[in-house]
VEXVEX-517813 format. One record per residue (C-alpha): x, y, z. Coordinates in Angstrom, 2 decimals. Example, Ala and Ser with C-alpha at 12.3 -4.5 7.8 and 13.67 -1.06 7.14 Angstrom:
<r x="12.30" y="-4.50" z="7.80"/>
<r x="13.67" y="-1.06" z="7.14"/>
% end
This chain:
<r x="14.20" y="-23.03" z="16.10"/>
<r x="16.05" y="-21.88" z="12.98"/>
<r x="18.60" y="-19.18" z="13.77"/>
<r x="17.47" y="-16.96" z="10.90"/>
<r x="13.85" y="-17.07" z="12.05"/>
<r x="15.01" y="-15.86" z="15.44"/>
<r x="17.01" y="-13.05" z="13.78"/>
<r x="14.14" y="-11.76" z="11.66"/>
<r x="11.71" y="-12.09" z="14.59"/>
<r x="13.98" y="-9.99" z="16.80"/>
<r x="14.35" y="-7.34" z="14.08"/>
<r x="10.59" y="-7.11" z="13.51"/>
<r x="9.88" y="-6.99" z="17.25"/>
<r x="12.44" y="-4.22" z="17.73"/>
<r x="10.93" y="-2.28" z="14.81"/>
<r x="7.43" y="-2.53" z="16.30"/>
<r x="8.83" y="-1.55" z="19.70"/>
<r x="10.45" y="1.48" z="18.07"/>
<r x="7.08" y="2.65" z="16.69"/>
<r x="5.47" y="2.20" z="20.10"/>
<r x="8.24" y="4.09" z="21.92"/>
<r x="8.19" y="6.90" z="19.38"/>
<r x="4.44" y="7.29" z="19.87"/>
<r x="4.87" y="7.30" z="23.65"/>
<r x="7.81" y="9.65" z="24.00"/>
<r x="7.76" y="11.65" z="20.77"/>
<r x="4.10" y="11.87" z="19.87"/>
<r x="3.56" y="14.76" z="17.41"/>
<r x="1.63" y="17.86" z="18.49"/>
<r x="-2.13" y="17.46" z="18.50"/>
<r x="-4.29" y="19.25" z="15.98"/>
<r x="-5.42" y="21.87" z="18.51"/>
<r x="-1.88" y="23.29" z="18.58"/>
<r x="-1.45" y="23.13" z="22.36"/>
<r x="1.97" y="21.53" z="22.18"/>
<r x="3.01" y="24.03" z="19.54"/>
<r x="1.89" y="27.00" z="21.62"/>
<r x="3.72" y="25.70" z="24.69"/>
<r x="6.92" y="25.34" z="22.66"/>
<r x="6.56" y="28.87" z="21.28"/>
<r x="5.91" y="30.32" z="24.70"/>
<r x="9.22" y="28.99" z="26.03"/>
<r x="11.31" y="30.12" z="23.04"/>
<r x="13.62" y="32.98" z="23.88"/>
<r x="12.56" y="36.20" z="22.27"/>
<r x="9.05" y="35.02" z="21.40"/>
<r x="7.05" y="35.88" z="24.49"/>
<r x="4.44" y="37.54" z="22.29"/>
<r x="3.16" y="34.07" z="21.48"/>
<r x="1.42" y="34.05" z="24.87"/>
<r x="-1.15" y="36.52" z="23.56"/>
<r x="-2.01" y="34.50" z="20.45"/>
<r x="-5.14" y="32.83" z="21.91"/>
<r x="-6.49" y="36.21" z="22.91"/>
<r x="-5.78" y="37.72" z="19.52"/>
<r x="-7.43" y="34.74" z="17.86"/>
<r x="-10.51" y="35.23" z="20.00"/>
<r x="-10.71" y="38.95" z="19.12"/>
<r x="-10.54" y="38.24" z="15.42"/>
<r x="-13.07" y="35.44" z="15.62"/>
<r x="-10.67" y="32.70" z="14.54"/>
<r x="-10.17" y="29.42" z="16.33"/>
<r x="-6.75" y="28.24" z="17.50"/>
<r x="-6.66" y="25.89" z="14.51"/>
<r x="-6.60" y="28.73" z="12.04"/>
<r x="-4.00" y="30.52" z="14.13"/>
<r x="-1.74" y="27.47" z="13.98"/>
<r x="-2.06" y="27.08" z="10.24"/>
<r x="-2.24" y="30.62" z="9.01"/>
<r x="-0.26" y="32.61" z="11.61"/>
<r x="-2.72" y="35.54" z="11.30"/>
<r x="-1.77" y="36.70" z="14.82"/>
<r x="1.95" y="36.84" z="14.13"/>
<r x="3.42" y="40.14" z="15.39"/>
<r x="4.27" y="42.36" z="12.44"/>
<r x="7.75" y="43.18" z="13.73"/>
<r x="8.66" y="39.52" z="13.97"/>
<r x="7.29" y="38.81" z="10.50"/>
<r x="9.38" y="41.58" z="8.99"/>
<r x="12.49" y="40.48" z="10.85"/>
<r x="12.12" y="36.83" z="9.95"/>
<r x="10.59" y="36.96" z="6.46"/>
<r x="12.45" y="35.13" z="3.73"/>
<r x="12.13" y="31.71" z="5.44"/>
<r x="14.61" y="32.48" z="8.18"/>
<r x="17.71" y="32.58" z="5.99"/>
<r x="19.14" y="35.50" z="7.98"/>
<r x="18.49" y="33.95" z="11.37"/>
<r x="21.41" y="32.50" z="13.28"/>
<r x="21.60" y="28.74" z="12.66"/>
<r x="22.08" y="27.91" z="16.34"/>
<r x="18.99" y="29.89" z="17.31"/>
<r x="16.89" y="28.42" z="14.51"/>
<r x="18.00" y="24.89" z="15.39"/>
<r x="17.18" y="25.43" z="19.05"/>
<r x="13.69" y="26.53" z="18.14"/>
<r x="13.18" y="23.75" z="15.64"/>
<r x="11.67" y="26.38" z="13.34"/>
<r x="10.84" y="30.05" z="12.90"/>
<r x="7.89" y="32.35" z="12.47"/>
<r x="7.11" y="32.75" z="8.80"/>
<r x="4.72" y="35.09" z="7.03"/>
<r x="1.82" y="33.27" z="5.40"/>
<r x="0.88" y="34.16" z="1.86"/>
<r x="1.08" y="33.07" z="-1.74"/>
<r x="4.61" y="31.82" z="-2.35"/>
<r x="6.61" y="30.08" z="-5.05"/>
<r x="9.51" y="27.62" z="-4.98"/>
<r x="12.81" y="29.51" z="-5.00"/>
<r x="11.28" y="33.00" z="-4.80"/>
<r x="11.24" y="35.28" z="-1.74"/>
<r x="8.15" y="37.15" z="-2.94"/>
<r x="5.10" y="36.59" z="-0.71"/>
<r x="1.72" y="37.81" z="-1.93"/>
<r x="-1.21" y="38.43" z="0.44"/>
<r x="-4.13" y="36.02" z="0.64"/>
<r x="-7.65" y="36.27" z="2.04"/>
<r x="-8.00" y="34.50" z="5.39"/>
<r x="-11.15" y="32.59" z="4.40"/>
<r x="-9.52" y="31.29" z="1.25"/>
<r x="-6.46" y="30.23" z="3.23"/>
<r x="-8.61" y="28.40" z="5.79"/>
<r x="-10.50" y="26.48" z="3.09"/>
<r x="-7.25" y="25.51" z="1.38"/>
<r x="-5.72" y="24.33" z="4.65"/>
<r x="-8.73" y="22.18" z="5.50"/>
<r x="-8.81" y="20.55" z="2.06"/>
<r x="-5.06" y="20.01" z="1.87"/>
<r x="-4.79" y="18.46" z="5.32"/>
<r x="-7.69" y="16.14" z="4.58"/>
<r x="-5.95" y="14.97" z="1.38"/>
<r x="-2.64" y="14.57" z="3.25"/>
<r x="-4.13" y="12.32" z="5.93"/>
<r x="-5.95" y="10.24" z="3.31"/>
<r x="-2.65" y="9.74" z="1.48"/>
<r x="-0.91" y="8.90" z="4.75"/>
<r x="-3.49" y="6.18" z="5.47"/>
<r x="-2.61" y="4.56" z="2.15"/>
<r x="1.10" y="4.94" z="2.89"/>
<r x="0.67" y="3.03" z="6.15"/>
<r x="-0.69" y="0.09" z="4.15"/>
<r x="2.23" y="0.41" z="1.75"/>
<r x="4.77" y="0.19" z="4.60"/>
<r x="3.12" y="-2.95" z="5.95"/>
<r x="3.30" y="-4.53" z="2.48"/>
<r x="6.93" y="-3.46" z="2.09"/>
<r x="7.82" y="-5.02" z="5.43"/>
<r x="6.12" y="-8.26" z="4.37"/>
<r x="8.08" y="-8.28" z="1.10"/>
<r x="11.42" y="-8.02" z="2.88"/>
<r x="10.40" y="-10.77" z="5.30"/>
<r x="9.51" y="-12.87" z="2.25"/>
<r x="12.95" y="-12.31" z="0.70"/>
<r x="14.63" y="-13.16" z="3.99"/>
<r x="12.66" y="-16.38" z="4.46"/>
<r x="13.27" y="-17.43" z="0.85"/>
<r x="16.98" y="-17.80" z="1.60"/>
<r x="16.85" y="-18.66" z="5.30"/>
<r x="17.33" y="-22.39" z="4.63"/>
<r x="14.22" y="-23.30" z="6.54"/>
<r x="13.37" y="-26.84" z="5.60"/>
<r x="10.46" y="-26.92" z="3.15"/>
<r x="9.49" y="-23.23" z="3.43"/>
<r x="12.57" y="-21.55" z="1.91"/>
<r x="12.68" y="-23.87" z="-1.08"/>
<r x="8.99" y="-23.33" z="-1.82"/>
<r x="9.33" y="-19.55" z="-1.61"/>
<r x="12.48" y="-19.38" z="-3.74"/>
<r x="10.86" y="-21.66" z="-6.32"/>
<r x="7.64" y="-19.62" z="-6.44"/>
<r x="9.51" y="-16.32" z="-6.91"/>
<r x="12.79" y="-16.03" z="-8.78"/>
<r x="14.40" y="-13.26" z="-6.75"/>
<r x="17.48" y="-13.35" z="-8.98"/>
<r x="15.47" y="-11.65" z="-11.74"/>
<r x="14.62" y="-8.58" z="-9.63"/>
<r x="17.75" y="-6.69" z="-10.69"/>
<r x="16.95" y="-7.19" z="-14.38"/>
<r x="13.31" y="-6.25" z="-13.79"/>
<r x="14.47" y="-3.07" z="-12.04"/>
<r x="16.52" y="-2.05" z="-15.07"/>
<r x="13.68" y="-2.84" z="-17.48"/>
<r x="11.20" y="-0.78" z="-15.45"/>
<r x="13.63" y="2.14" z="-15.66"/>
<r x="14.16" y="1.83" z="-19.42"/>
<r x="10.62" y="0.89" z="-20.44"/>
<r x="8.50" y="2.98" z="-18.07"/>
<r x="10.32" y="5.56" z="-15.94"/>
<r x="12.47" y="7.27" z="-18.57"/>
<r x="9.96" y="7.21" z="-21.51"/>
<r x="7.11" y="8.55" z="-19.36"/>
<r x="9.42" y="11.24" z="-18.00"/>
<r x="10.40" y="12.33" z="-21.50"/>
<r x="6.74" y="12.63" z="-22.55"/>
<r x="5.64" y="14.79" z="-19.64"/>
<r x="8.79" y="16.95" z="-19.80"/>
<r x="7.72" y="18.08" z="-23.27"/>
<r x="4.67" y="19.73" z="-21.68"/>
<r x="6.37" y="20.93" z="-18.49"/>
<r x="6.94" y="24.60" z="-17.64"/>
<r x="10.15" y="24.88" z="-15.53"/>
<r x="9.44" y="28.26" z="-13.92"/>
<r x="8.47" y="28.98" z="-10.33"/>
<r x="5.23" y="30.73" z="-11.27"/>
<r x="4.25" y="28.48" z="-14.18"/>
<r x="5.16" y="25.00" z="-12.98"/>
<r x="1.95" y="24.10" z="-11.13"/>
<r x="-0.19" y="25.42" z="-13.97"/>
<r x="1.55" y="23.11" z="-16.43"/>
<r x="1.22" y="20.12" z="-14.07"/>
<r x="-2.47" y="20.93" z="-13.58"/>
<r x="-2.91" y="21.02" z="-17.35"/>
<r x="-1.29" y="17.58" z="-17.61"/>
<r x="-3.54" y="16.21" z="-14.90"/>
<r x="-6.57" y="17.54" z="-16.79"/>
<r x="-5.56" y="15.88" z="-20.06"/>
<r x="-6.35" y="12.16" z="-20.19"/>
<r x="-3.33" y="11.19" z="-22.28"/>
<r x="-0.80" y="13.29" z="-20.36"/>
<r x="-2.39" y="12.42" z="-17.01"/>
<r x="-1.77" y="8.74" z="-17.74"/>
<r x="1.92" y="9.31" z="-18.45"/>
<r x="2.31" y="11.59" z="-15.45"/>
<r x="0.75" y="8.92" z="-13.24"/>
<r x="2.90" y="6.24" z="-14.83"/>
<r x="6.08" y="8.25" z="-14.23"/>
<r x="5.26" y="8.66" z="-10.55"/>
<r x="4.15" y="5.08" z="-9.83"/>
<r x="6.94" y="3.45" z="-11.85"/>
<r x="9.52" y="5.66" z="-10.12"/>
<r x="8.28" y="4.49" z="-6.73"/>
<r x="8.42" y="0.86" z="-7.88"/>
<r x="11.96" y="1.45" z="-9.17"/>
<r x="13.07" y="2.64" z="-5.70"/>
<r x="11.43" y="-0.35" z="-4.00"/>
<r x="12.84" y="-2.90" z="-6.45"/>
<r x="16.38" y="-1.65" z="-5.92"/>
<r x="16.05" y="-2.24" z="-2.17"/>
<r x="14.55" y="-5.71" z="-2.71"/>
<r x="17.34" y="-6.56" z="-5.17"/>
<r x="19.89" y="-5.51" z="-2.53"/>
<r x="18.09" y="-7.66" z="0.04"/>
<r x="18.41" y="-10.70" z="-2.24"/>
<r x="22.11" y="-9.96" z="-2.66"/>
<r x="22.52" y="-9.76" z="1.11"/>
<r x="20.58" y="-12.98" z="1.73"/>
<r x="22.59" y="-14.93" z="-0.87"/>
<r x="25.93" y="-13.60" z="0.45"/>
<r x="26.96" y="-12.36" z="-2.99"/>
<r x="28.40" y="-8.97" z="-2.09"/>
<r x="31.82" y="-9.75" z="-0.57"/>
<r x="35.19" y="-10.67" z="-2.05"/>
<r x="35.56" y="-9.76" z="-5.71"/>
<r x="31.88" y="-8.76" z="-5.78"/>
<r x="32.37" y="-5.73" z="-3.52"/>
<r x="32.66" y="-3.36" z="-6.49"/>
<r x="29.40" y="-4.72" z="-7.89"/>
<r x="27.73" y="-3.85" z="-4.59"/>
<r x="29.39" y="-0.42" z="-4.60"/>
<r x="28.02" y="0.43" z="-8.04"/>
<r x="24.60" y="-0.82" z="-6.97"/>
<r x="24.70" y="1.42" z="-3.89"/>
<r x="25.69" y="4.45" z="-5.96"/>
<r x="22.88" y="3.58" z="-8.36"/>
<r x="20.40" y="3.67" z="-5.50"/>
<r x="21.68" y="7.05" z="-4.30"/>
<r x="21.34" y="8.49" z="-7.82"/>
<r x="17.82" y="7.03" z="-8.04"/>
<r x="16.85" y="8.50" z="-4.69"/>
<r x="18.19" y="11.94" z="-5.64"/>
<r x="16.22" y="11.72" z="-8.89"/>
<r x="13.06" y="10.92" z="-6.94"/>
<r x="13.70" y="13.69" z="-4.39"/>
<r x="14.31" y="16.36" z="-7.04"/>
<r x="11.30" y="15.12" z="-9.00"/>
<r x="9.05" y="15.47" z="-5.95"/>
<r x="9.90" y="19.20" z="-5.84"/>
<r x="9.23" y="19.66" z="-9.54"/>
<r x="5.45" y="19.29" z="-9.12"/>
<r x="5.42" y="22.80" z="-7.69"/>
<r x="2.34" y="22.13" z="-5.52"/>
<r x="1.91" y="22.69" z="-1.77"/>
<r x="3.59" y="19.41" z="-0.89"/>
<r x="6.53" y="20.25" z="-3.15"/>
<r x="6.86" y="23.77" z="-1.74"/>
<r x="6.89" y="22.55" z="1.85"/>
<r x="9.39" y="19.81" z="1.09"/>
<r x="11.66" y="22.23" z="-0.72"/>
<r x="11.46" y="24.82" z="2.08"/>
<r x="12.25" y="22.07" z="4.59"/>
<r x="15.35" y="21.08" z="2.67"/>
<r x="16.58" y="24.65" z="2.18"/>
<r x="16.02" y="25.47" z="5.87"/>
<r x="17.89" y="22.33" z="6.95"/>
<r x="20.78" y="23.05" z="4.59"/>
<r x="21.27" y="26.43" z="6.26"/>
<r x="21.79" y="24.64" z="9.59"/>
<r x="24.59" y="22.29" z="8.50"/>
<r x="28.20" y="23.08" z="7.52"/>
<r x="28.57" y="24.27" z="3.92"/>
<r x="24.85" y="23.68" z="3.38"/>
<r x="24.29" y="27.36" z="2.67"/>
<r x="26.14" y="26.94" z="-0.63"/>
<r x="23.59" y="24.35" z="-1.72"/>
<r x="20.61" y="26.44" z="-0.59"/>
<r x="22.11" y="29.49" z="-2.29"/>
<r x="22.56" y="27.62" z="-5.56"/>
<r x="18.96" y="26.37" z="-5.47"/>
<r x="17.44" y="29.81" z="-4.82"/>
<r x="16.09" y="32.42" z="-7.17"/>
<r x="14.01" y="32.57" z="-10.31"/>
<r x="15.90" y="29.69" z="-11.97"/>
<r x="15.28" y="27.22" z="-9.13"/>
<r x="12.83" y="25.04" z="-11.06"/>
<r x="15.11" y="25.02" z="-14.10"/>
<r x="18.01" y="23.88" z="-11.92"/>
<r x="15.87" y="21.15" z="-10.34"/>
<r x="14.81" y="20.06" z="-13.82"/>
<r x="18.42" y="19.91" z="-14.96"/>
<r x="19.35" y="17.85" z="-11.90"/>
<r x="16.38" y="15.50" z="-12.34"/>
<r x="16.35" y="15.09" z="-16.11"/>
<r x="20.05" y="15.54" z="-16.81"/>
<r x="22.43" y="14.86" z="-13.92"/>
<r x="20.69" y="12.05" z="-12.06"/>
<r x="19.41" y="10.29" z="-15.19"/>
<r x="22.89" y="10.42" z="-16.72"/>
<r x="24.39" y="9.07" z="-13.48"/>
<r x="21.83" y="6.26" z="-13.30"/>
<r x="22.49" y="5.19" z="-16.89"/>
<r x="26.29" y="5.31" z="-16.62"/>
<r x="26.48" y="3.55" z="-13.24"/>
<r x="23.78" y="1.12" z="-14.36"/>
<r x="25.75" y="0.12" z="-17.46"/>
<r x="28.90" y="-0.42" z="-15.38"/>
<r x="26.91" y="-2.47" z="-12.88"/>
<r x="25.27" y="-4.67" z="-15.51"/>
<r x="28.48" y="-5.28" z="-17.46"/>
<r x="30.11" y="-6.88" z="-14.44"/>
<r x="30.52" y="-10.52" z="-15.41"/>
<r x="28.68" y="-12.01" z="-12.45"/>
<r x="25.73" y="-9.64" z="-13.03"/>
<r x="25.72" y="-10.20" z="-16.77"/>
<r x="25.50" y="-13.98" z="-16.29"/>
<r x="22.30" y="-13.62" z="-14.25"/>
<r x="20.81" y="-11.31" z="-16.87"/>
<r x="21.75" y="-13.69" z="-19.67"/>
<r x="20.28" y="-16.73" z="-17.93"/>
<r x="17.07" y="-15.17" z="-16.68"/>
<r x="16.11" y="-12.45" z="-19.17"/>
<r x="13.06" y="-14.37" z="-20.44"/>
<r x="11.62" y="-14.75" z="-16.96"/>
<r x="12.51" y="-11.14" z="-16.22"/>
<r x="10.50" y="-10.07" z="-19.28"/>
<r x="7.49" y="-11.98" z="-17.95"/>
<r x="7.81" y="-10.36" z="-14.51"/>
<r x="8.22" y="-6.93" z="-16.12"/>
<r x="5.16" y="-7.46" z="-18.34"/>
<r x="3.02" y="-8.41" z="-15.33"/>
<r x="4.29" y="-5.47" z="-13.30"/>
<r x="3.77" y="-3.13" z="-16.26"/>
<r x="0.15" y="-4.31" z="-16.60"/>
<r x="-0.41" y="-3.54" z="-12.91"/>
<r x="1.14" y="-0.09" z="-13.29"/>
<r x="-0.95" y="0.63" z="-16.38"/>
<r x="-4.15" y="-0.14" z="-14.47"/>
<r x="-2.95" y="1.92" z="-11.52"/>
<r x="-2.05" y="4.84" z="-13.78"/>
<r x="-5.49" y="4.78" z="-15.39"/>
<r x="-7.49" y="4.74" z="-12.17"/>
<r x="-5.19" y="6.26" z="-9.56"/>
<r x="-3.89" y="9.80" z="-9.88"/>
<r x="-0.35" y="10.60" z="-8.82"/>
<r x="-0.12" y="12.97" z="-5.82"/>
<r x="-1.06" y="16.55" z="-6.66"/>
<r x="-2.33" y="19.28" z="-4.35"/>
<r x="-4.52" y="21.64" z="-6.37"/>
<r x="-3.80" y="25.31" z="-5.78"/>
<r x="-6.05" y="28.27" z="-5.05"/>
<r x="-7.61" y="30.75" z="-7.40"/>
<r x="-5.42" y="33.48" z="-5.89"/>
<r x="-2.21" y="31.52" z="-6.41"/>
<r x="-0.75" y="28.03" z="-6.43"/>
<r x="0.77" y="27.52" z="-2.98"/>
<r x="0.94" y="29.09" z="0.47"/>
<r x="4.26" y="29.58" z="2.20"/>
<r x="4.60" y="29.95" z="5.97"/>
<r x="2.69" y="26.80" z="6.91"/>
<r x="3.11" y="23.03" z="7.00"/>
<r x="-0.04" y="21.11" z="6.10"/>
<r x="1.08" y="18.19" z="3.92"/>
<r x="2.83" y="14.83" z="4.20"/>
<r x="5.67" y="13.68" z="1.95"/>
<r x="5.93" y="10.89" z="-0.65"/>
<r x="6.53" y="7.52" z="1.03"/>
<r x="10.27" y="7.21" z="0.13"/>
<r x="10.92" y="10.44" z="2.08"/>
<r x="8.97" y="9.60" z="5.25"/>
<r x="12.05" y="8.34" z="7.10"/>
<r x="13.58" y="11.81" z="6.77"/>
<r x="10.45" y="13.43" z="8.19"/>
<r x="10.30" y="10.86" z="10.99"/>
<r x="13.89" y="11.68" z="11.97"/>
<r x="13.01" y="15.38" z="11.77"/>
<r x="10.06" y="14.83" z="14.11"/>
<r x="12.42" y="13.47" z="16.76"/>
<r x="15.71" y="15.32" z="16.29"/>
<r x="14.75" y="18.59" z="14.57"/>
<r x="15.22" y="20.13" z="11.14"/>
<r x="18.87" y="19.18" z="10.67"/>
<r x="17.92" y="15.50" z="10.86"/>
<r x="16.36" y="15.85" z="7.39"/>
<r x="19.88" y="16.24" z="5.98"/>
<r x="21.79" y="13.97" z="8.37"/>
<r x="19.29" y="11.10" z="8.01"/>
<r x="20.42" y="10.64" z="4.41"/>
<r x="23.86" y="9.65" z="5.72"/>
<r x="22.37" y="6.20" z="6.23"/>
<r x="23.18" y="5.64" z="2.55"/>
<r x="26.93" y="5.79" z="3.26"/>
<r x="27.12" y="2.58" z="5.34"/>
<r x="24.80" y="0.99" z="2.81"/>
<r x="27.24" y="1.69" z="-0.02"/>
<r x="30.42" y="0.67" z="1.82"/>
<r x="28.93" y="-2.23" z="3.81"/>
<r x="31.13" y="-5.02" z="2.33"/>
<r x="34.29" y="-2.92" z="2.78"/>
<r x="33.44" y="-2.31" z="6.45"/>
<r x="32.69" y="-5.99" z="7.04"/>
<r x="36.02" y="-6.89" z="5.45"/>
<r x="37.82" y="-5.01" z="8.22"/>
<r x="36.09" y="-6.86" z="11.04"/>
<r x="38.15" y="-9.57" z="12.79"/>
<r x="35.47" y="-12.20" z="12.20"/>
<r x="35.14" y="-15.39" z="10.22"/>
<r x="33.59" y="-15.19" z="6.77"/>
<r x="30.35" y="-16.74" z="7.99"/>
<r x="30.11" y="-14.29" z="10.90"/>
<r x="30.71" y="-11.37" z="8.55"/>
<r x="27.77" y="-12.47" z="6.41"/>
<r x="25.58" y="-12.82" z="9.50"/>
<r x="26.52" y="-9.32" z="10.69"/>
<r x="25.89" y="-7.89" z="7.21"/>
<r x="22.49" y="-9.54" z="7.01"/>
<r x="21.51" y="-8.28" z="10.46"/>
<r x="22.66" y="-4.74" z="9.64"/>
<r x="20.86" y="-4.55" z="6.30"/>
<r x="17.55" y="-6.02" z="7.39"/>
<r x="17.72" y="-4.25" z="10.73"/>
<r x="18.25" y="-0.94" z="8.95"/>
<r x="15.44" y="-1.60" z="6.47"/>
<r x="12.93" y="-2.49" z="9.17"/>
<r x="13.91" y="0.47" z="11.33"/>
<r x="13.44" y="2.80" z="8.36"/>
<r x="10.04" y="1.23" z="7.65"/>
<r x="9.08" y="1.56" z="11.32"/>
<r x="10.17" y="5.20" z="11.44"/>
<r x="8.31" y="5.91" z="8.20"/>
<r x="5.15" y="4.16" z="9.43"/>
<r x="5.25" y="6.21" z="12.62"/>
<r x="5.62" y="9.46" z="10.67"/>
<r x="2.75" y="8.49" z="8.36"/>
<r x="0.42" y="7.51" z="11.19"/>
<r x="1.03" y="10.62" z="13.29"/>
<r x="-0.20" y="14.18" z="13.10"/>
<r x="1.27" y="16.68" z="10.67"/>
<r x="4.17" y="18.30" z="12.51"/>
<r x="5.43" y="21.84" z="11.95"/>
<r x="9.23" y="21.84" z="11.78"/>
<r x="10.24" y="25.21" z="10.33"/>
<r x="7.10" y="27.38" z="10.56"/>
<r x="5.86" y="27.60" z="14.13"/>
% end
């Protein structure tokens, strides 16, 4: 049997085994909140949680509402721990895996929490969770398709008699890098410019402006296009890297080309992450609160959370997304493309790349017409509710949530360190006392192994229950 078939089979089997083991040993809390209540009962200094079921019964609310809304939270604890736990000791917060937060109308970057009627909160929670699980079902399908795409790239260059040649002939993987750049220049950036003209970068006005866009046919199309093309941009960069790995064109004097490509991916990911917060809806609020909470638990992270707090939070996120990351992507992208070995591929295959881009653009146009980009509609009383976790993230961020499910809130920050070995992979391999062929084999195993483990972790997070990490 071909050695590369064995390699990819082992990687896929290990990835599937990882999902199974995670579900067995780290299954998320069930919807009835039993696991959550047990965890709260054992937390030091939170013995009052033992009386929550009784309080819920007296007020006529089921345990489900108690888990989501925290109506039974002791007033003294809410006053002591309001403000998203910023004043709590990091070691204590990390040990808990979260803190008790006051539920109410909240805004990204602001500490102000406005009261909300319990019935309105319950209706919002039910609707939002239903939408989150429906989105997660679609994300599971996406992860399966992504896994199949990477297997396809691997097999195209595995030198399997008959099969590899047919696959590499049917799909010109060498054009993917050029297609990625064209998608950025033709779809991602122009659509972002259009919707930014109608965007309100304030904590209290952001969701209203996004809602207005979603209600306008013309702007809704460009908002959808910006979201879907951004996701495709992230995926294409990973596929382009996979082709580079499979063709062994990232070592020697090509290491700097790989380095610029890795930095380009990091800039693209940061652009996507900051953009996901800029929607200002419930999903954005929860993601932002997760990130700020996690930053307060890691060394020097409080400086980042402090910078991204206050009434100018959305403006700062907009500046990072529209200015800093876009500038970085363009500068690094130009350096990457102007490398001679990259430029030759672009020069030889630009016509085919235009065809691929046109086909992909047509698909994205149809998707943008009929499929709305993620948006959690707010309440009449206010846009979002702080103090609860009832959504699931965009698919590129699932691996961070999966790591958080297993290792706690700090894993959301530390999981991004996976990008470091990705960027410096050829430099690390250069140090190994192995033959050139063995170095390529190790690099291929590490890249594809990492990709499939990330997909497996993301699939597990998407298929599981919504887990509370910071509000318990």
